[in-house]
Structures are given as C-alpha cells and as structure tokens.
C-alpha positions as CSV (number, residue, x, y, z in Angstrom):
1,X,-5.1,25.6,-46.5
2,X,-8.6,26.3,-47.6
3,X,-9.7,27.9,-50.7
4,X,-11.1,30.8,-48.2
5,X,-7.5,31.1,-46.3
6,X,-5.7,31.6,-49.5
7,X,-8.2,34.2,-50.6
8,X,-8.1,36.1,-47.2
9,X,-4.0,36.1,-46.9
10,X,-3.4,36.9,-50.6
11,X,-6.3,39.9,-50.3
12,X,-3.5,41.0,-47.0
13,X,-0.9,40.9,-48.7
14,X,-2.5,43.1,-51.1
15,X,-3.7,45.7,-48.4
16,X,-0.2,45.4,-46.8
17,X,1.9,45.6,-50.1
18,X,0.0,49.2,-50.7
19,X,0.3,50.4,-47.2
20,X,4.6,49.7,-47.2
21,X,4.9,51.4,-50.3
22,X,2.8,54.9,-49.2
23,X,3.4,54.6,-44.8
24,X,4.7,51.1,-44.0
25,X,3.2,49.1,-41.2
26,X,1.4,46.4,-43.8
27,X,3.1,43.8,-41.5
28,X,0.7,44.2,-39.1
29,X,-2.4,43.3,-41.4
30,X,-0.5,39.9,-42.6
31,X,1.6,39.5,-39.3
32,X,-2.2,38.9,-37.6
33,X,-3.7,36.7,-40.3
34,X,-1.5,34.9,-40.6
35,X,-1.7,34.0,-36.7
36,X,-5.7,34.3,-37.1
37,X,-5.3,31.0,-39.4
38,X,-2.9,29.0,-37.1
39,X,0.0,29.6,-38.6
40,X,2.7,29.1,-35.6
41,X,4.2,33.3,-34.9
42,X,7.6,32.8,-35.6
43,X,7.1,30.5,-39.0
44,X,4.4,33.7,-39.8
45,X,7.3,36.1,-39.4
46,X,9.7,34.6,-41.1
47,X,7.4,33.9,-44.0
48,X,5.8,36.9,-44.2
49,X,8.9,39.0,-44.5
50,X,10.3,37.0,-47.2
51,X,6.8,37.6,-48.5
52,X,6.6,41.2,-48.7
53,X,10.1,41.5,-50.7
54,X,8.9,41.6,-53.4
55,X,6.4,44.2,-53.1
56,X,9.1,46.2,-51.6
57,X,11.1,46.0,-54.6
58,X,7.7,46.4,-56.9
59,X,7.0,49.7,-54.3
60,X,10.8,50.8,-54.8
61,X,10.2,50.8,-59.1
62,X,6.8,52.7,-58.5
63,X,8.6,55.2,-56.8
64,X,11.5,55.5,-59.3
65,X,10.7,58.8,-60.7
66,X,11.4,60.1,-57.1
67,X,14.9,58.3,-56.4
68,X,16.3,60.4,-59.6
69,X,19.3,62.0,-58.2
70,X,19.5,60.6,-54.8
71,X,21.8,57.8,-55.3
72,X,24.7,59.3,-53.1
73,X,22.1,59.4,-50.1
74,X,20.5,55.7,-51.5
75,X,23.6,53.9,-51.6
76,X,25.0,55.8,-47.7
77,X,22.3,54.7,-45.8
78,X,22.0,51.3,-47.4
79,X,24.9,50.5,-45.4
80,X,22.6,51.1,-42.9
81,X,19.9,49.3,-43.3
82,X,21.7,46.0,-44.8
83,X,23.7,45.8,-40.9
84,X,20.6,46.9,-39.3
85,X,18.3,43.8,-41.2
86,X,20.6,41.0,-40.4
87,X,21.8,42.6,-37.5
88,X,17.7,42.2,-36.2
89,X,17.3,38.6,-38.3
90,X,19.8,37.2,-35.9
91,X,17.6,38.8,-32.9
92,X,14.8,36.9,-34.0
93,X,16.5,33.6,-34.4
94,X,18.2,33.8,-31.5
95,X,16.5,35.1,-28.7
96,X,13.2,33.8,-26.8
97,X,9.7,34.1,-28.9
98,X,8.4,37.2,-27.5
99,X,11.4,38.9,-26.2
100,X,11.6,42.1,-28.4
101,X,7.6,42.6,-28.5
102,X,7.8,45.1,-25.1
103,X,9.8,47.4,-26.7
104,X,7.6,47.2,-30.2
105,X,4.7,49.6,-28.9
106,X,7.3,52.3,-27.7
107,X,8.9,52.4,-30.9
108,X,5.8,52.6,-33.0
109,X,4.8,56.0,-30.7
110,X,8.1,57.0,-31.2
111,X,8.0,57.1,-34.8
112,X,4.1,59.1,-34.3
113,X,5.3,61.7,-32.4
114,X,8.6,62.6,-34.4
115,X,6.3,62.0,-37.6
116,X,3.8,64.9,-35.6
117,X,6.6,66.8,-34.3
118,X,8.3,66.7,-37.4
119,X,8.7,70.2,-39.2
120,X,9.3,71.8,-36.0
121,X,11.9,69.8,-35.2
122,X,13.5,70.3,-39.0
123,X,13.8,73.8,-38.5
124,X,15.7,73.5,-35.3
125,X,18.1,70.8,-36.7
126,X,18.3,73.1,-40.2
127,X,18.6,76.2,-38.0
128,X,21.3,74.7,-35.8
129,X,23.2,73.8,-39.1
130,X,23.3,77.0,-41.0
131,X,26.4,78.6,-39.8
132,X,27.9,75.4,-42.2
133,X,25.4,75.9,-44.8
134,X,22.4,73.7,-44.3
135,X,22.0,70.2,-43.6
136,X,24.9,68.3,-45.3
137,X,22.8,66.5,-48.6
138,X,22.6,63.2,-46.6
139,X,21.0,64.3,-43.2
140,X,22.4,65.0,-39.7
141,X,25.4,62.8,-38.4
142,X,22.7,60.8,-35.8
143,X,20.4,59.6,-39.1
144,X,22.8,56.7,-40.6
145,X,23.1,55.3,-37.3
146,X,19.5,56.0,-36.4
147,X,18.4,54.4,-40.0
148,X,20.8,51.2,-38.7
149,X,18.4,51.0,-35.2
150,X,15.6,51.1,-37.6
151,X,17.1,48.2,-39.5
152,X,17.3,46.6,-36.8
153,X,13.7,46.6,-35.4
154,X,12.4,46.0,-39.4
155,X,15.0,43.0,-39.5
156,X,13.1,41.5,-36.2
157,X,9.5,42.1,-36.5
158,X,9.2,45.1,-39.7
159,X,5.8,46.4,-38.8
160,X,6.2,50.6,-38.7
161,X,9.6,50.3,-39.8
162,X,8.6,52.7,-42.6
163,X,7.1,55.1,-40.0
164,X,10.4,55.3,-38.3
165,X,12.1,55.7,-41.2
166,X,10.0,58.0,-42.4
167,X,10.5,60.0,-39.1
168,X,14.4,59.7,-39.1
169,X,14.9,60.8,-42.5
170,X,12.0,63.4,-42.1
171,X,13.8,65.3,-39.4
172,X,17.1,65.2,-40.6
173,X,17.5,65.6,-43.9
174,X,16.2,68.5,-46.0
175,X,14.1,66.8,-48.5
176,X,9.8,66.3,-49.3
177,X,8.8,63.7,-47.5
178,X,8.0,62.0,-51.1
179,X,11.0,62.1,-52.6
180,X,12.4,60.7,-48.7
181,X,9.6,58.0,-49.4
182,X,11.2,56.9,-52.2
183,X,14.5,56.4,-50.3
184,X,12.1,54.8,-47.7
185,X,10.7,52.3,-49.9
186,X,14.8,51.2,-51.0
187,X,15.7,50.8,-47.2
188,X,12.9,48.6,-46.2
189,X,13.2,46.0,-49.6
190,X,17.2,45.8,-48.2
191,X,16.0,44.9,-44.5
192,X,13.7,42.7,-45.5
193,X,15.5,40.8,-48.4
194,X,18.6,40.6,-46.4
195,X,16.9,39.3,-43.2
196,X,14.5,37.0,-45.8
197,X,17.9,35.7,-47.1
198,X,18.7,34.9,-44.0
199,X,15.4,33.0,-42.8
200,X,15.5,30.9,-46.2
201,X,18.6,29.1,-45.1
202,X,18.3,29.1,-40.8
203,X,14.2,29.2,-40.5
204,X,11.3,27.6,-41.1
205,X,9.4,29.0,-43.9
206,X,5.8,28.3,-44.6
207,X,6.2,28.7,-48.7
208,X,2.8,28.4,-49.3
209,X,2.2,32.0,-46.9
210,X,5.3,33.3,-49.1
211,X,4.2,32.8,-52.2
212,X,0.9,34.4,-51.9
213,X,1.9,37.6,-49.8
214,X,4.6,38.4,-52.6
215,X,1.9,38.2,-55.4
216,X,-0.5,40.0,-53.4
217,X,2.0,42.8,-52.7
218,X,3.4,43.0,-55.6
219,X,0.1,44.2,-56.8
220,X,-0.6,46.5,-53.7
221,X,2.6,47.9,-53.9
222,X,1.9,49.4,-57.6
223,X,-1.8,50.9,-56.4
224,X,0.1,52.0,-53.1
225,X,3.0,54.1,-55.7
226,X,0.1,55.8,-57.9
227,X,-1.8,56.7,-54.9
228,X,0.9,57.7,-52.7
229,X,3.1,60.2,-54.9
230,X,0.1,62.5,-55.7
231,X,-0.6,63.1,-51.9
232,X,0.3,66.4,-50.6
233,X,3.2,66.5,-47.8
234,X,0.7,67.3,-44.9
235,X,-1.5,64.5,-46.5
236,X,1.3,62.2,-45.9
237,X,2.0,62.7,-43.0
238,X,-1.6,62.8,-41.6
239,X,-1.9,58.9,-43.5
240,X,1.4,58.0,-41.6
241,X,-0.5,58.9,-37.9
242,X,-3.7,56.9,-38.8
243,X,-1.7,54.2,-39.7
244,X,0.7,54.1,-36.9
245,X,-2.1,54.7,-34.6
246,X,-4.3,51.7,-35.8
247,X,-1.0,49.8,-35.9
248,X,-0.6,50.3,-32.7
249,X,-4.0,49.0,-31.8
250,X,-3.5,46.1,-33.8
251,X,-0.1,44.9,-32.4
252,X,-1.4,45.5,-28.9
253,X,-4.7,43.2,-29.6
254,X,-2.6,40.3,-31.5
255,X,0.0,40.5,-29.1
C-alpha cells in the first residue's frame, strides 16, 4: 500500500466516523474507497466493519450525556442489535457475494421515507397509544423486531444502518432525535462489534486497512459528536435525508 493510498483510507475513516456518529452511512465512504484501491469486496467489507468499531465506541462516548436516563431502553434494544448483527455476519459469510445488494437501495429509500414522514407517523402512533397513557418507555412493540432487522442489515453491509435505526426509533419512541441518536450510536457499536468479532475468526481481514480506518474513525467520531449534538431536530432530520440520498447514489454507482 502506497503512502497516498494509506492517507486516503485514513481520511475516509475520519469522514466515516464523523458521519456515522451524526447520521450513519459512513461505510459508503470507506467501502468505495477500498474498492478503488483494489481491495476485494468481501475483504473490504469485513475489514471496514472491524475498523469502524473503535469509531463507533468513540461516538457513543461523545454522546454519553444524551444517554443519561436511557439505560433500560438501551439494554432492551441491545439484545435485538446483538442477535441481528450476528445473523447479518453469518449471512455475509454464507451467501454468494452480491446476493444481498439488491435490497440495499430499497432499505435506504425506506429509511429516508420514514425519516421524512417521521413526525406525522410519530403523532399517529402516539395518538393510538393515548388511551394507554402514551407510548411505552421503550417504544411501540414493533421497535424491537425492526431494530433486529436493522441489525441483520448492519451485520451484512452496514451502510445506512444508522438511518434505518433513526427512522425506526424516531417513529416508535417518544424521545428527541438527539437522545435517540445517542442510542443509535450504541446499537451500531454492538452490531459492528459482534459482526467484526465473527469476521476476525472466520474471514480474511486486511489489518492494515483496519488500523487506518480505526484511527481515522476515532478522530472523526469525536468531531461528529461535537457538531451533531448542537443541531436542532429539524436540521438533524434534514442532514439524515441529504446523507441518505448521497449514500444511495454512491451505492448504486459502486455496485
């Protein structure tokens, strides 16, 4: 690997760490970068997943203030992310290369639609639960299984996992987007960590790529946390949509 390639991957890791902390979809920066430098797709995918784990942890730490009072919620949803991430990693290792890519654009578009119409859908869900005193603390009953599905997707590829999680929780949980973003960072960390652990033992890993992305994503996550928590909900929602559209275009061009 040349110094130029190493620097490019490091910078891609910084950008991915920042975007993952604020929204998600950082993988669609690092993954195409690795492909452009000749890293095989599956090796690029697994190495990227492992490399982004430290950045995910860094982002969770950066949002620690927003996690206060959400311990029960995080612990409940963490189980769904753990199982989903494990299942997604098994699918990546067991299915033919490219078997899952057909559904990726659909999931990204679905996530964007849910984010755009999230406030109206949230009001509708809350109204339906009004007779029971509002939404439960941990959200509507369907939040857990959908977080599980997002975990499967994240364990397999990971791009736009954050957008899907924010859409699901933003509609089904009565909470501000900033506090839900903190939960999203923890759940994404769990998915990446469990999938990455499986990849370490069962897949071919490019450790040079891992170290570069890890170093960059740690720095980027702290930048993202400082910027992201200052954004109003409306701005954060808008950024989610913009990043999601860019992620969709990037994926379609690289697939």
